[in-house]
Structures are given as C-alpha cells and as structure tokens.
VOBA-1610 file (N, C-alpha, C; in pm, whole numbers, padded with zeros to 5 digits, always signed):
BEGIN
Unk+03495-00189+00617Unk+03521-00273+00693Unk+03421-00395+00619Unk+03466-00526+00609Unk+03439-00617+00512Unk+03393-00735+00588Unk+03239-00790+00603Unk+03242-00907+00675Unk+03210-00993+00590Unk+03260-01136+00590Unk+03247-01221+00518Unk+03110-01343+00560Unk+03071-01328+00694Unk+02980-01400+00734Unk+02909-01313+00882Unk+02810-01381+00908Unk+02711-01338+01059Unk+02656-01374+01096Unk+02686-01405+01219Unk+02609-01519+01298Unk+02491-01419+01345Unk+02406-01436+01382Unk+02306-01362+01472Unk+02321-01435+01612Unk+02346-01341+01729Unk+02269-01349+01883Unk+02171-01374+01889Unk+02150-01474+01987Unk+02014-01498+02036Unk+01878-01496+01940Unk+01739-01453+01938Unk+01619-01446+01847Unk+01642-01387+01706Unk+01730-01332+01695Unk+01791-01250+01588Unk+01790-01274+01478Unk+01780-01255+01329Unk+01785-01317+01218Unk+01865-01215+01098Unk+01944-01227+01026Unk+01975-01186+00917Unk+01895-01191+00816Unk+01845-01102+00740Unk+01741-01075+00620Unk+01804-01003+00493Unk+01796-01094+00379Unk+01821-01020+00275Unk+01761-00958+00203Unk+01698-00811+00177Unk+01615-00694+00174Unk+01589-00768+00016Unk+01467-00827-00059Unk+01491-00856-00170Unk+01466-00685-00265Unk+01535-00679-00404Unk+01527-00559-00473Unk+01394-00577-00558Unk+01346-00475-00559Unk+01211-00384-00622Unk+01247-00432-00798Unk+01147-00462-00908Unk+01208-00520-01018Unk+01234-00357-01137Unk+01363-00303-01163Unk+01376-00223-01219Unk+01300-00257-01358Unk+01299-00317-01420Unk+01216-00353-01552Unk+01119-00477-01597Unk+01021-00469-01661Unk+00946-00553-01655Unk+01018-00709-01739Unk+00928-00834-01775Unk+01005-00928-01828Unk+01014-00932-01990Unk+00891-00776-02016Unk+00936-00762-02185Unk+01042-00668-02224Unk+01066-00616-02083Unk+01192-00462-02129Unk+01194-00392-02063Unk+01047-00326-02022Unk+00997-00177-01987Unk+01011-00145-01880Unk+01131-00033-01897Unk+01153-00040-01765Unk+01070+00065-01642Unk+01045+00063-01518Unk+00991+00062-01415Unk+00997+00208-01355Unk+00938+00306-01323Unk+00941+00423-01268Unk+01042+00381-01113Unk+01099+00513-01092Unk+01200+00502-00971Unk+01068+00482-00867Unk+00945+00508-00880Unk+00826+00501-00760Unk+00809+00391-00696Unk+00877+00268-00793Unk+00837+00152-00763Unk+00984+00083-00721Unk+01092+00186-00671Unk+01225+00074-00597Unk+01205+00175-00484Unk+01074+00168-00419Unk+01054+00173-00281Unk+01132+00043-00180Unk+01105+00085-00112Unk+01213-00030+00007Unk+01089-00131-00024Unk+01156-00280-00023Unk+01055-00372-00099Unk+01071-00440+00102Unk+00881-00470+00084Unk+00874-00506+00241Unk+00907-00680+00282Unk+00952-00719+00151Unk+00952-00901+00140Unk+01150-00958+00131Unk+01170-01031+00229Unk+01325-01025+00234Unk+01297-01178+00306Unk+01472-01209+00224Unk+01488-01382+00229Unk+01576-01377+00386Unk+01536-01474+00457Unk+01623-01553+00568Unk+01754-01609+00548Unk+01867-01572+00587Unk+01989-01608+00521Unk+02034-01664+00653Unk+02043-01601+00775Unk+02120-01684+00887Unk+01988-01629+00973Unk+02004-01711+01102Unk+01880-01755+01220Unk+02045-01791+01379Unk+01979-01692+01463Unk+02001-01718+01592Unk+01951-01857+01666Unk+02074-01878+01783Unk+01966-02005+01831Unk+01826-02005+01913Unk+01807-01870+01944Unk+01671-01892+02007Unk+01720-01805+02123Unk+01610-01771+02251Unk+01631-01759+02353Unk+01539-01762+02457Unk+01577-01726+02574Unk+01545-01767+02727Unk+01427-01674+02772Unk+01319-01724+02784Unk+01199-01648+02866Unk+01260-01607+02998Unk+01123-01477+03032Unk+01169-01451+03202Unk+01172-01542+03284Unk+01023-01725+03235Unk+01030-01789+03317Unk+01126-01881+03314Unk+01204-01885+03230Unk+01353-02032+03208Unk+01316-02115+03128Unk+01228-02071+03035Unk+01175-02199+02926Unk+01294-02112+02827Unk+01374-02200+02728Unk+01413-02157+02626Unk+01319-02220+02460Unk+01356-02124+02425Unk+01216-02090+02290Unk+01352-02110+02167Unk+01335-02243+02098Unk+01376-02212+01964Unk+01331-02120+01851Unk+01393-02064+01739Unk+01341-01967+01689Unk+01212-02103+01529Unk+01105-02008+01476Unk+01064-02058+01425Unk+01070-02041+01267Unk+01184-01962+01229Unk+01219-01938+01113Unk+01348-01999+01059Unk+01368-01977+00942Unk+01542-02098+00881Unk+01589-02029+00792Unk+01668-02015+00786Unk+01729-02018+00644Unk+01671-02043+00550Unk+01590-01964+00400Unk+01560-01965+00258Unk+01448-01983+00297Unk+01356-01926+00400Unk+01217-01840+00430Unk+01198-01708+00381Unk+01129-01682+00298Unk+01091-01543+00251Unk+00961-01508+00327Unk+01023-01387+00411Unk+00952-01334+00546Unk+00858-01172+00528Unk+00766-01170+00499Unk+00714-00988+00550Unk+00811-00909+00678Unk+00840-00831+00598Unk+00903-00746+00680Unk+00828-00596+00732Unk+00865-00553+00883Unk+00784-00430+00921Unk+00872-00288+00828Unk+00728-00205+00840Unk+00822-00048+00740Unk+00919+00002+00830Unk+00918-00006+00980Unk+01065+00073+01025Unk+01126-00105+01086Unk+01253-00040+01143Unk+01284-00133+01209Unk+01440-00225+01182Unk+01481-00289+01258Unk+01613-00355+01196Unk+01699-00271+01193Unk+01842-00305+01192Unk+01948-00313+01216Unk+02026-00307+01055Unk+02080-00236+00986Unk+02123-00239+00848Unk+02264-00277+00857Unk+02324-00356+00827Unk+02499-00399+00816Unk+02537-00360+00696Unk+02626-00269+00767Unk+02728-00203+00624Unk+02753-00295+00549Unk+02728-00266+00385Unk+02749-00355+00236Unk+02906-00416+00238Unk+02901-00464+00218Unk+02992-00595+00182Unk+03082-00531+00041Unk+03190-00514+00011Unk+03252-00445-00135Unk+03216-00545-00224Unk+03221-00711-00182Unk+03174-00786-00322Unk+03066-00783-00314Unk+02958-00714-00226Unk+02812-00753-00298Unk+02750-00675-00307Unk+02632-00662-00371Unk+02524-00603-00386Unk+02403-00579-00297Unk+02391-00665-00192Unk+02292-00746-00084Unk+02288-00642-00039Unk+02132-00613+00043Unk+02092-00509+00136Unk+02072-00630+00282Unk+02157-00657+00345Unk+02139-00685+00466Unk+02096-00640+00610Unk+02022-00647+00681Unk+01932-00638+00824Unk+01948-00709+00904Unk+01947-00720+01033Unk+01925-00764+01127Unk+01781-00729+01209Unk+01698-00906+01220Unk+01579-00811+01282Unk+01581-00889+01444Unk+01468-00863+01509Unk+01449-00948+01580Unk+01385-01046+01544Unk+01304-01200+01565Unk+01231-01269+01520Unk+01076-01217+01567Unk+01099-01153+01653Unk+00958-01122+01711Unk+00899-00985+01626Unk+00960-00918+01545Unk+00911-00815+01443Unk+00880-00810+01295Unk+00926-00992+01263Unk+00865-01041+01165Unk+00776-01028+01122Unk+00697-00975+01027Unk+00511-00972+01039Unk+00526-01115+01002Unk+00542-01153+00921Unk+00472-01334+00854Unk+00566-01359+00779Unk+00521-01531+00755Unk+00605-01611+00619Unk+00536-01605+00505Unk+00627-01524+00391Unk+00571-01566+00284Unk+00525-01658+00246Unk+00452-01720+00184Unk+00422-01842+00070Unk+00367-01875-00015Unk+00479-01802-00128Unk+00428-01760-00251Unk+00508-01792-00387Unk+00539-01891-00436Unk+00669-01970-00546Unk+00655-01869-00656Unk+00590-01706-00631Unk+00673-01618-00760Unk+00736-01536-00707Unk+00800-01564-00615Unk+00934-01439-00536Unk+01000-01473-00636
//
C-alpha cells in the first residue's frame, strides 16, 4: 500500500513519532538503548472533532505543527510509505498526554 495523505475522522489525529538521535552534535554514536520508542511526536493532521452524547460538538484542541507527549501504549501504526522513513500513528485526541512547549525539539 502506498498512502499519499491520510485524513483522520472525528477526534483522531495523525502523529509523526520523532526519532531518537543516533549520534551527538560532536559525532559520538549513541548506544542502541537510546533508540527506544520516542515519546514525543509531531501532529501532522487533525480530524474535525466529535459530538458528545449530550449532542454538543467539540472541536479538537490540537493543531498540525504541535509537538505532543505520547502514551507508552496505544495508537494505530500506519503502514510506511515507500518514499518516506517517517513512522506515522493515529491516536484519539483523548489519548494524548500533553502538549510539549520546548524550542529544543
């Protein structure tokens, strides 16, 4: 399968999981232990929102470009595109732990 664009439904978001650095700025290679799953991701697409059981429509609070803290488990992994090395996941907005406000990402 080859996906060019994914549009999430309802309150789901598409997140690109950031890769752990393989070497330092000085060029020192880091051990494999450092290549665990990163817990920070970049929001690439956001669904339109969802209706609550009370009938109220809730818009998403996240937007494309936000850096978010991901849970240890969960999310649906999207099959990789042949032209891309990015790991994409689809999460419900409720599963996201928080928004990361750090300029060093």
